[in-house]
C-alpha positions as CSV (number, residue, x, y, z in Angstrom):
1,X,0.0,0.0,0.0
2,X,2.7,2.4,1.0
3,X,4.9,1.3,-1.9
4,X,2.2,2.5,-4.4
5,X,2.2,6.1,-3.0
6,X,5.3,7.3,-4.9
7,X,3.9,5.9,-8.1
8,X,0.7,7.8,-7.6
9,X,2.6,11.0,-6.9
10,X,4.6,10.6,-10.0
11,X,1.5,10.2,-12.1
12,X,-0.1,13.2,-10.5
13,X,2.9,15.3,-11.3
14,X,3.0,14.2,-14.9
15,X,-0.7,15.0,-15.3
16,X,-0.2,18.5,-13.9
17,X,2.8,19.1,-16.2
18,X,0.8,18.0,-19.2
19,X,-2.1,20.3,-18.3
20,X,0.2,23.2,-17.8
21,X,1.9,22.7,-21.1
22,X,-1.5,22.4,-22.8
23,X,-2.7,25.6,-21.2
24,X,0.5,27.5,-22.2
25,X,0.2,26.3,-25.8
26,X,-3.5,27.3,-25.9
27,X,-2.6,30.8,-24.6
28,X,0.3,31.3,-27.1
29,X,-0.9,32.4,-30.5
30,X,0.2,30.5,-33.5
31,X,3.2,31.7,-35.4
32,X,2.2,33.5,-38.7
33,X,5.4,32.6,-40.5
34,X,8.1,30.0,-40.2
35,X,9.3,30.0,-36.7
36,X,12.0,28.3,-34.7
37,X,12.6,28.2,-31.0
38,X,16.4,28.2,-30.5
39,X,17.0,31.0,-30.8
40,X,13.5,32.4,-31.1
41,X,13.3,33.7,-34.7
42,X,10.6,34.3,-37.3
43,X,11.2,34.0,-41.0
44,X,8.5,35.8,-43.1
45,X,10.7,36.3,-46.3
46,X,9.1,35.9,-49.7
47,X,5.7,36.0,-48.3
48,X,4.1,38.7,-50.4
49,X,3.1,40.5,-47.2
50,X,1.7,44.1,-47.6
51,X,2.3,44.9,-43.9
52,X,4.1,43.6,-40.8
53,X,2.1,40.6,-39.6
54,X,0.3,40.9,-36.2
55,X,0.6,38.4,-33.4
56,X,4.3,37.8,-33.7
57,X,5.8,35.9,-30.8
58,X,6.9,38.4,-28.2
59,X,10.2,36.6,-27.4
60,X,11.3,36.8,-31.1
61,X,15.0,37.8,-31.4
62,X,15.5,37.5,-35.2
63,X,12.8,38.8,-37.6
64,X,13.2,38.3,-41.4
65,X,10.8,40.3,-43.5
66,X,12.9,40.3,-46.8
67,X,11.3,40.3,-50.2
68,X,7.8,41.4,-49.4
69,X,5.6,44.3,-50.4
70,X,5.6,46.3,-47.2
71,X,5.2,50.0,-48.1
72,X,5.2,51.9,-44.8
73,X,6.1,51.5,-41.1
74,X,3.8,53.2,-38.6
75,X,4.7,54.6,-35.2
76,X,5.7,51.9,-32.7
77,X,5.3,49.3,-35.4
78,X,7.3,46.7,-33.3
79,X,6.3,47.8,-29.8
80,X,5.6,44.2,-28.6
81,X,8.9,42.7,-29.8
82,X,11.1,44.0,-27.0
83,X,13.5,41.1,-27.3
84,X,14.3,41.7,-30.9
85,X,18.0,41.8,-31.8
86,X,18.1,41.5,-35.6
87,X,15.5,43.0,-38.0
88,X,15.7,42.7,-41.8
89,X,13.3,44.7,-43.9
90,X,15.3,44.8,-47.1
91,X,13.9,44.3,-50.6
92,X,10.5,45.6,-50.0
93,X,8.5,48.5,-51.5
94,X,8.9,50.7,-48.5
95,X,8.5,54.4,-49.3
96,X,8.0,56.0,-45.8
97,X,8.9,55.5,-42.2
98,X,7.0,57.4,-39.5
99,X,8.8,59.0,-36.6
100,X,9.3,56.6,-33.7
101,X,8.5,53.6,-35.9
102,X,11.1,51.5,-34.0
103,X,10.3,52.8,-30.5
104,X,10.7,50.1,-27.9
105,X,13.4,48.1,-29.7
106,X,16.0,48.9,-27.1
107,X,18.0,45.8,-27.6
108,X,18.1,45.9,-31.4
109,X,21.6,45.5,-32.8
110,X,21.2,45.2,-36.6
111,X,18.6,46.9,-38.8
112,X,18.5,46.5,-42.6
113,X,16.4,48.8,-44.8
114,X,18.4,48.1,-48.0
115,X,16.9,48.1,-51.5
116,X,13.6,49.9,-50.8
117,X,12.2,53.2,-52.2
118,X,13.0,55.5,-49.3
119,X,13.7,59.1,-50.2
120,X,14.1,60.9,-46.8
121,X,14.0,60.1,-43.1
122,X,11.8,62.3,-40.9
123,X,13.2,63.7,-37.6
124,X,13.0,60.9,-35.0
125,X,12.8,58.1,-37.5
126,X,15.4,56.1,-35.5
127,X,14.3,57.1,-32.0
128,X,14.3,54.3,-29.4
129,X,17.3,52.4,-30.8
130,X,20.0,53.1,-28.2
131,X,21.9,49.8,-28.8
132,X,21.9,49.7,-32.6
133,X,25.3,48.8,-34.0
134,X,24.7,48.3,-37.7
135,X,22.3,50.2,-40.0
136,X,22.0,49.4,-43.7
137,X,20.1,51.9,-45.8
138,X,21.9,51.3,-49.1
139,X,20.4,51.2,-52.6
140,X,17.4,53.4,-51.8
141,X,16.4,56.7,-53.4
142,X,17.5,59.0,-50.5
143,X,18.1,62.5,-51.7
144,X,19.2,64.3,-48.6
145,X,20.4,63.7,-45.1
146,X,18.9,66.4,-42.8
147,X,20.4,67.8,-39.6
148,X,20.4,65.3,-36.8
149,X,19.0,62.4,-38.9
150,X,20.9,59.9,-36.9
151,X,21.1,61.8,-33.6
152,X,19.6,58.9,-31.5
153,X,22.1,56.3,-32.7
154,X,24.9,57.0,-30.3
155,X,26.0,53.3,-30.3
156,X,26.0,52.9,-34.1
157,X,29.3,51.6,-35.4
158,X,28.6,50.8,-39.0
159,X,26.4,52.8,-41.5
160,X,26.0,51.6,-45.1
161,X,24.4,54.3,-47.3
162,X,25.8,53.6,-50.7
163,X,23.7,53.3,-53.9
164,X,21.4,56.3,-53.2
165,X,20.7,59.6,-55.0
166,X,22.2,62.0,-52.5
167,X,22.4,65.6,-53.6
168,X,23.1,67.2,-50.2
169,X,24.4,66.2,-46.8
170,X,23.6,68.7,-44.1
171,X,26.6,69.8,-42.0
172,X,25.0,68.4,-38.9
173,X,23.6,65.2,-40.6
174,X,25.9,62.9,-38.7
175,X,25.7,64.7,-35.4
176,X,25.3,62.2,-32.6
177,X,27.2,59.3,-34.3
178,X,30.0,59.5,-31.7
179,X,30.8,55.7,-32.0
180,X,30.7,55.4,-35.8
181,X,33.7,53.5,-37.1
182,X,32.7,52.6,-40.7
183,X,30.8,54.6,-43.3
184,X,29.8,53.7,-46.8
185,X,28.6,56.7,-48.7
186,X,27.5,57.4,-52.3
187,X,28.6,60.7,-53.9
188,X,27.2,60.4,-57.5
189,X,25.1,63.5,-57.2
190,X,27.2,65.4,-54.6
191,X,28.9,68.5,-56.0
192,X,31.6,68.4,-53.2
193,X,33.0,66.2,-50.5
194,X,30.8,66.8,-47.4
195,X,33.8,67.7,-45.2
196,X,31.7,69.6,-42.7
197,X,29.4,66.6,-42.1
198,X,32.4,64.3,-41.9
199,X,33.8,66.5,-39.1
200,X,31.0,65.1,-36.9
201,X,32.6,61.7,-37.0
202,X,35.7,61.9,-34.8
203,X,36.1,58.1,-34.4
204,X,35.6,57.1,-38.1
205,X,38.3,54.5,-39.1
206,X,36.9,53.1,-42.4
207,X,35.4,55.2,-45.1
208,X,34.1,53.9,-48.5
209,X,33.2,56.8,-50.8
210,X,31.6,55.4,-54.0
211,X,30.8,57.1,-57.2
212,X,32.5,60.4,-56.6
213,X,31.3,62.9,-59.2
214,X,34.4,65.1,-59.2
215,X,37.3,65.4,-61.7
216,X,39.8,66.4,-59.1
217,X,39.8,65.4,-55.4
218,X,40.1,68.9,-53.7
219,X,42.7,69.7,-51.0
220,X,41.9,68.8,-47.4
221,X,38.8,66.8,-48.4
222,X,39.2,64.3,-45.5
223,X,41.3,66.3,-43.1
224,X,38.7,66.2,-40.2
225,X,39.0,62.4,-40.2
226,X,42.3,62.3,-38.3
227,X,41.7,58.7,-37.0
228,X,40.8,57.3,-40.4
229,X,42.8,54.2,-41.3
230,X,41.1,52.8,-44.4
231,X,39.9,54.9,-47.4
232,X,38.2,53.5,-50.5
233,X,37.3,55.7,-53.4
234,X,35.7,53.6,-56.1
235,X,33.5,53.7,-59.3
236,X,34.3,57.4,-60.0
237,X,34.3,57.6,-63.8
238,X,35.1,61.4,-63.7
239,X,38.0,61.3,-61.3
240,X,41.2,62.1,-63.2
241,X,43.7,63.3,-60.5
242,X,44.2,64.2,-56.9
243,X,45.3,67.6,-55.7
244,X,48.7,67.7,-53.9
245,X,46.9,68.0,-50.6
246,X,43.9,65.8,-51.4
247,X,44.8,63.3,-48.7
248,X,46.5,65.8,-46.4
249,X,46.1,65.2,-42.6
250,X,45.5,61.5,-43.0
251,X,47.5,58.6,-41.5
252,X,46.1,55.8,-43.6
253,X,47.1,52.2,-43.5
254,X,44.9,51.2,-46.5
255,X,44.1,53.2,-49.6
256,X,42.2,52.2,-52.6
257,X,41.3,54.4,-55.6
258,X,39.8,52.0,-58.1
259,X,37.6,52.1,-61.3
260,X,38.4,55.7,-62.0
261,X,40.3,57.7,-64.7
262,X,43.7,58.2,-63.1
263,X,46.3,58.1,-65.8
264,X,49.2,58.3,-63.5
265,X,50.1,57.2,-60.0
266,X,49.3,60.2,-57.6
267,X,52.9,60.4,-56.3
268,X,52.5,63.8,-54.7
269,X,49.4,62.9,-52.8
270,X,50.9,59.7,-51.5
271,X,54.3,60.8,-50.4
272,X,53.3,61.7,-46.8
273,X,51.5,58.4,-46.1
274,X,54.4,56.8,-44.3
275,X,52.1,54.3,-42.5
276,X,50.4,53.0,-45.6
277,X,50.4,49.2,-45.8
278,X,48.0,48.5,-48.7
279,X,47.6,50.5,-51.9
280,X,45.2,49.5,-54.6
281,X,45.0,51.5,-57.9
282,X,43.3,48.8,-60.0
283,X,41.2,49.5,-63.1
284,X,42.7,52.9,-63.8
285,X,44.4,53.8,-67.2
286,X,47.8,54.1,-65.6
287,X,50.5,53.4,-68.2
288,X,53.7,53.5,-66.1
289,X,55.1,53.2,-62.6
290,X,58.1,55.5,-62.6
291,X,61.3,54.8,-60.8
292,X,62.2,56.2,-57.4
293,X,58.9,58.0,-56.7
294,X,57.3,55.6,-54.2
295,X,60.2,55.4,-51.8
296,X,58.4,57.4,-49.1
297,X,55.9,54.5,-48.5
298,X,58.3,52.9,-46.1
299,X,55.8,50.4,-44.6
300,X,54.0,49.4,-47.9
301,X,53.4,45.6,-48.0
302,X,50.8,45.2,-50.7
303,X,50.4,47.0,-54.1
304,X,47.7,46.2,-56.6
305,X,47.2,47.6,-60.1
306,X,44.9,45.1,-61.8
307,X,43.1,45.7,-65.1
308,X,44.9,48.9,-66.1
309,X,46.9,50.0,-69.1
310,X,50.3,49.4,-67.5
311,X,53.0,49.2,-70.1
312,X,56.1,49.7,-68.1
313,X,57.3,49.3,-64.5
314,X,60.6,51.2,-64.6
315,X,63.8,49.9,-62.9
316,X,63.9,51.2,-59.4
317,X,60.1,51.7,-59.3
318,X,59.9,50.1,-55.8
319,X,63.2,51.3,-54.5
320,X,62.9,51.9,-50.8
321,X,59.9,49.5,-50.4
322,X,61.8,47.0,-48.2
323,X,58.6,45.2,-47.0
324,X,56.8,44.8,-50.2
325,X,55.5,41.2,-50.2
326,X,52.5,41.2,-52.6
327,X,52.4,42.7,-56.1
328,X,49.4,42.2,-58.3
329,X,49.8,43.7,-61.9
330,X,47.7,41.1,-63.7
331,X,45.5,42.0,-66.7
332,X,47.7,44.7,-68.0
333,X,50.0,45.3,-71.0
334,X,53.4,44.4,-69.5
335,X,55.9,42.7,-71.7
336,X,58.3,42.1,-68.8
337,X,58.9,42.6,-65.1
338,X,62.6,43.0,-64.3
339,X,64.1,42.1,-61.0
340,X,65.6,45.6,-60.8
341,X,62.2,47.2,-60.2
342,X,62.3,45.8,-56.6
343,X,64.2,47.0,-53.6
344,X,64.6,43.3,-52.6
345,X,63.0,40.6,-54.7
346,X,63.7,38.2,-51.8
347,X,61.0,39.8,-49.7
348,X,58.3,39.2,-52.4
349,X,55.9,36.4,-51.4
350,X,52.9,36.8,-53.9
351,X,52.9,37.9,-57.5
352,X,50.0,38.4,-59.9
353,X,51.3,38.6,-63.4
354,X,48.8,36.6,-65.5
355,X,47.1,38.0,-68.6
356,X,50.0,40.1,-69.7
357,X,51.7,39.9,-73.1
358,X,55.0,38.7,-71.6
359,X,58.1,38.4,-73.7
360,X,59.8,35.3,-72.2
361,X,63.5,36.2,-72.2
362,X,66.4,36.6,-69.8
363,X,64.6,39.5,-68.0
364,X,62.3,36.8,-66.4
365,X,65.1,34.5,-65.3
366,X,64.9,35.7,-61.8
367,X,61.2,34.8,-61.7
368,X,61.9,31.2,-62.8
369,X,64.6,30.8,-60.1
370,X,62.2,32.0,-57.4
371,X,59.1,30.2,-58.6
372,X,59.1,27.7,-55.7
373,X,58.9,30.6,-53.2
374,X,56.3,32.7,-54.9
375,X,52.5,32.4,-54.7
376,X,50.9,33.1,-58.1
377,X,47.4,32.6,-56.9
378,X,46.8,29.6,-59.1
379,X,47.2,31.7,-62.3
380,X,50.8,31.2,-63.6
381,X,52.0,33.8,-66.2
382,X,52.4,32.6,-69.8
383,X,54.4,33.7,-72.8
384,X,52.7,35.7,-75.5
385,X,55.4,37.0,-77.7
386,X,57.9,34.1,-77.8
387,X,57.5,31.8,-80.8
388,X,59.1,28.8,-79.0
389,X,57.1,29.3,-75.8
390,X,53.8,30.6,-77.2
391,X,51.1,30.3,-74.5
392,X,53.4,28.1,-72.4
393,X,53.8,28.6,-68.7
394,X,57.5,29.2,-68.5
395,X,57.4,28.3,-64.8
396,X,57.0,24.6,-65.9
397,X,60.3,24.5,-67.7
398,X,63.0,22.2,-66.6
399,X,66.0,23.8,-65.1
400,X,68.2,22.7,-67.9
401,X,65.9,24.3,-70.5
402,X,65.7,27.7,-68.9
403,X,69.1,29.2,-70.1
404,X,68.5,28.2,-73.7
405,X,64.9,29.4,-73.9
406,X,64.9,32.5,-71.8
407,X,67.8,34.2,-73.6
408,X,68.6,37.7,-74.6
409,X,70.9,39.2,-77.3
410,X,73.2,42.1,-76.5
411,X,72.5,45.4,-78.3
412,X,74.3,46.1,-81.6
413,X,74.6,49.6,-83.1
414,X,74.1,49.2,-86.9
415,X,75.8,52.4,-88.1
416,X,79.2,51.7,-86.5
417,X,81.2,53.9,-88.9
418,X,82.7,57.0,-87.4
419,X,80.5,60.1,-87.7
420,X,81.8,63.6,-88.1
421,X,78.9,65.9,-88.7
422,X,79.5,69.5,-89.7
423,X,76.8,72.2,-89.9
424,X,76.6,76.0,-90.2
425,X,75.4,78.0,-87.3
426,X,71.6,78.4,-87.0
427,X,70.9,75.2,-88.9
428,X,69.2,72.1,-87.6
429,X,71.0,68.7,-87.7
430,X,70.0,65.2,-86.7
431,X,72.5,62.6,-85.4
432,X,71.5,59.0,-86.0
433,X,72.0,55.9,-83.8
434,X,70.3,52.8,-85.0
435,X,70.5,49.7,-82.8
436,X,69.0,46.2,-82.5
437,X,68.9,43.5,-79.9
438,X,66.6,41.1,-78.0
439,X,64.8,42.6,-76.2
440,X,64.7,45.8,-78.1
441,X,67.3,48.1,-76.6
442,X,66.6,51.5,-75.3
443,X,68.8,54.4,-76.7
444,X,70.0,57.3,-74.6
445,X,72.2,60.3,-75.5
446,X,74.7,62.3,-73.5
447,X,76.2,65.7,-74.4
448,X,80.0,66.4,-74.6
449,X,80.0,67.0,-70.8
450,X,78.4,63.5,-70.4
451,X,75.2,64.9,-69.1
452,X,72.1,62.9,-70.2
453,X,69.8,64.6,-72.8
454,X,66.0,64.6,-72.4
455,X,63.3,64.6,-75.0
456,X,62.7,68.3,-74.4
457,X,64.8,71.4,-75.2
458,X,66.7,72.7,-78.2
459,X,68.9,69.6,-78.1
460,X,66.6,66.6,-77.6
461,X,66.6,62.9,-77.9
462,X,63.9,61.6,-80.2
463,X,61.8,58.6,-79.7
464,X,63.3,56.8,-82.7
465,X,66.8,56.9,-81.1
466,X,68.1,59.9,-83.0
467,X,69.4,63.2,-81.5
468,X,68.1,66.5,-82.9
469,X,70.1,69.7,-82.5
470,X,68.0,72.7,-83.5
471,X,69.5,76.1,-84.4
472,X,73.0,74.8,-83.8
473,X,75.4,77.1,-82.1
474,X,79.2,77.0,-81.9
475,X,79.1,76.0,-78.3
476,X,77.2,72.8,-79.3
477,X,80.3,71.5,-80.9
478,X,81.8,68.3,-79.4
479,X,81.4,64.6,-79.1
480,X,77.9,63.2,-78.3
481,X,77.6,59.7,-77.0
482,X,74.8,57.2,-78.0
483,X,74.3,54.4,-75.5
484,X,72.0,51.4,-76.5
485,X,71.2,49.0,-73.6
486,X,69.0,46.1,-72.7
487,X,69.0,43.3,-70.1
488,X,72.0,41.6,-71.9
489,X,74.3,44.5,-71.9
490,X,75.0,47.8,-73.8
491,X,76.8,49.3,-76.7
492,X,77.9,52.8,-77.4
493,X,78.8,55.1,-80.3
494,X,80.4,58.6,-80.3
495,X,79.3,61.1,-82.8
496,X,81.3,64.3,-83.4
497,X,79.5,67.5,-84.2
498,X,81.2,70.7,-85.5
499,X,79.2,73.9,-85.8
500,X,80.8,76.6,-88.1
501,X,80.4,80.1,-86.8
502,X,79.1,82.7,-89.3
503,X,80.6,86.2,-89.6
504,X,78.8,88.8,-87.5
505,X,75.7,90.0,-89.2
506,X,75.5,93.7,-90.3
507,X,73.1,95.9,-88.4
508,X,69.8,96.2,-90.3
509,X,69.6,99.9,-89.6
510,X,73.0,100.7,-91.0
511,X,72.3,98.6,-94.1
512,X,69.3,100.9,-94.7
513,X,71.8,103.8,-95.1
514,X,74.0,102.0,-97.5
515,X,72.6,103.8,-100.5
516,X,74.2,107.1,-99.4
517,X,77.7,108.1,-100.5
518,X,80.4,107.4,-98.1
519,X,80.8,110.2,-95.5
520,X,84.0,111.4,-94.0
521,X,84.6,110.4,-90.4
522,X,83.8,113.1,-87.8
523,X,85.1,113.8,-84.4
524,X,85.6,110.8,-82.1
525,X,85.1,108.4,-85.0
526,X,81.6,109.5,-85.8
527,X,80.4,109.9,-89.3
528,X,78.7,113.0,-90.8
529,X,75.9,111.9,-93.1
530,X,75.3,114.2,-96.1
531,X,72.1,116.2,-96.4
532,X,69.6,115.5,-99.1
533,X,68.3,118.8,-100.7
534,X,65.1,117.2,-101.9
535,X,64.3,115.9,-98.4
536,X,65.0,119.3,-96.8
537,X,62.6,121.1,-99.3
538,X,59.8,118.6,-98.6
539,X,60.3,119.0,-94.8
540,X,60.3,122.8,-95.0
541,X,57.2,122.9,-97.2
542,X,55.3,120.6,-94.8
543,X,56.3,122.8,-91.9
544,X,55.2,126.1,-93.5
545,X,51.9,124.7,-94.6
546,X,51.2,123.3,-91.2
547,X,52.0,126.7,-89.6
548,X,49.7,128.7,-91.9
549,X,46.9,126.1,-91.5
550,X,47.1,126.6,-87.8
551,X,47.0,130.4,-88.1
552,X,44.0,130.2,-90.5
553,X,42.1,128.0,-88.1
554,X,42.7,130.5,-85.3
555,X,41.4,133.4,-87.4
556,X,38.3,131.6,-88.4
557,X,37.6,130.6,-84.8
558,X,38.1,134.2,-83.5
559,X,35.8,135.4,-86.3
560,X,32.9,133.3,-85.3
561,X,33.5,134.0,-81.7
562,X,33.5,137.8,-82.2
563,X,30.3,137.5,-84.3
564,X,28.6,136.0,-81.3
565,X,29.7,138.9,-79.1
566,X,28.3,141.7,-81.2
567,X,29.9,144.5,-83.3
568,X,33.6,144.6,-82.4
569,X,36.3,146.4,-84.5
570,X,39.3,144.2,-85.1
571,X,42.9,145.4,-85.8
572,X,45.7,143.0,-86.6
573,X,49.4,143.8,-86.9
574,X,52.0,141.4,-88.1
575,X,55.7,142.3,-87.6
576,X,58.5,140.3,-89.2
577,X,61.9,140.1,-87.5
578,X,64.8,139.2,-89.9
579,X,67.0,136.2,-89.3
580,X,70.2,138.3,-88.8
581,X,68.8,140.4,-86.0
582,X,70.7,140.0,-82.7
583,X,70.1,141.2,-79.3
584,X,71.9,141.2,-76.0
585,X,70.6,139.3,-73.0
586,X,69.1,141.9,-70.6
587,X,70.6,140.0,-67.7
588,X,74.0,140.4,-69.1
589,X,74.6,136.7,-69.1
590,X,75.8,136.5,-72.7
591,X,74.8,137.0,-76.3
592,X,72.4,134.9,-78.3
593,X,71.2,135.0,-81.9
594,X,67.5,135.1,-82.5
595,X,66.1,133.2,-85.5
596,X,63.4,134.6,-87.8
597,X,60.0,135.1,-86.2
598,X,56.6,136.5,-86.8
599,X,54.8,138.6,-84.2
600,X,51.0,138.9,-84.3
601,X,49.0,141.5,-82.4
602,X,45.2,141.3,-82.4
603,X,43.2,144.3,-81.1
């Protein structure tokens, strides 16, 4: 009898538990979508819902409402979901959000409103979200960010707002985002970088600025972002260059300027970025990386220039970059990559060189010898201009084959005969230097003082290997040296130039007087030029006529003036003083001879 008591107690307890569970399940409303209990989440994606469903479980932590037809969110739309941590409303038809729509979601960490039709956020749209860490509003139709749009998101760390139609960002739009570390912004319709608004983000560390609609990045564009470490400027089809101070004030560790129109590496803007570790200039029409201009990037480890127009990486291009371990120049127009471009090829660990028209010759021998220690990313470079190795991966060659197949031929100057060129002063002369070799040698010229000559100036080296001396002068005379060089060696040729000096040219003015008879030399070696009687007569006649014309004009003027004043009797006396008359200075200072003169007295 007593032994059966525990059994009955057990049965009673089980019955009570069953009744309690049944009662709880009857009290809990059914889930309107696909629900799971651990963790509590509701998946209503792809449900063609026109509104947020009612009767959602109050303990829901993850709510997925993607790909529906929800058009608006009303005030306190989610007031019962106080446990919500992740809310996804992307890919809907949403056009408006009322103020305080998310009020009550104090624990929400992630909110996605991407790919909707939102144009503007009213004041207080994000009220009640003190814990939000990530907000995605990308790919909407947002036109403007008003002042204090995000003022209630003091804990926000990541804001994605790319793919919008922004035309204006208010100076106080980002006020309150004191914890923001990452910002993705679209600038397609912005007329300037919103520097004042960015000044409200003192803690920003990563900034992705897409679709910049400027040709030149202005000076001090990002200067307020003194803690910024990563800057990405991408998909800017108008951007052609950076001003010298375009990145001034930044201490970046990662910089990417991709899919733009930069036709040269912005050396001037990069030179102060001594902490830069990663640099990406991919998909720009950059044709050359010049030697010795990147040496200031002391800590650079990764450099990418993929999908550009790169023809040449000059020897010494990476001089000073001791820590460069990754170089990716794939999908360009390179015919070679010499070991001399690196400060130390031994530090290189990864190399992207595929899809380049490589000429497989001795310039790539270093690459074959280091193939076991380099990571090519699964895309080995192939030969494109070698007949023997066409479309072959030269990295697969056996060691004994390499010296014979990857060979070069030393330059040879074709016109080896001695050249002694003579030219008259003022003429233009061309000095020729034709050379061949494999690979094709480069030709450089130096003047008689062994100074290299550039493609500019009066004496210039032409692209075909010749030297042009324009308007030759006697001081240009001397021996000019032509140097043809390639990876296999060099060859030189001296060309002598003699410029004959012409006699001093006669002064043009004096030549104009050559028609006159010779004149006797005067005092101090001067010459007295003879007088021409005809010229003197013409000059005198012109002078007399001019004088009488002036007098006549005066008489006519006075006549009309007197008529206007009434009847006035006029008396005029003209006295003539002969040329020979002389008088003595009244002051007693000396004698002087007075020339002929007329005296007129009008009464």
